[in-house]
C-alpha angles and dihedrals in degrees: 000000000000112000120208091259090057090051093048090044088060094043095048094040093236125160105296096036091114090056092052093045090050092052090049091050090053090049088051089052088048093238092119134015120233122206133196133184124237082233089065091051089056093045095051089047095051098037095050090041091051093047104035107014140269097287092052089048093051090047093051091049092052090048090055090051088054094058122100089255129132104224115215118213135196117288128166093256093048088048090057092047092049091047092050090052093046090050095051106031132055096241135126117260091253091052092049088055091048093047093047090051089053090051094046092051094043087235134149109250109231111201151127097227115111089197089076088069091095096054117098096232133110108265144189114198113210120216109280120244114272115241 
């Protein structure tokens, strides 16, 4: 499960971009399956839009949709999982949805967000952005 931070890492060629690109290449070759959450699509769209303008945000969104990623969307069961995570872990609403999606898919959560540490899901922390 690629978190928003993983998608933006790839887009912005930050440390960890090669790892995300490798996973996507494996997904393209059908040796692994990459997942993403509908919440990450929204976060990429609004963050790039806010920072670089609407056209750049819409392009980033379209680029995400073109990736070899299975996008998860809201279901009643996923809603309950996300609500349970939000009720018991200090995460944003978007991160609760993303973590719940990873759990539901049995996926490893690929991210740069130390706040996910408290969530009971398999995780891979990408290198943090250098200051």
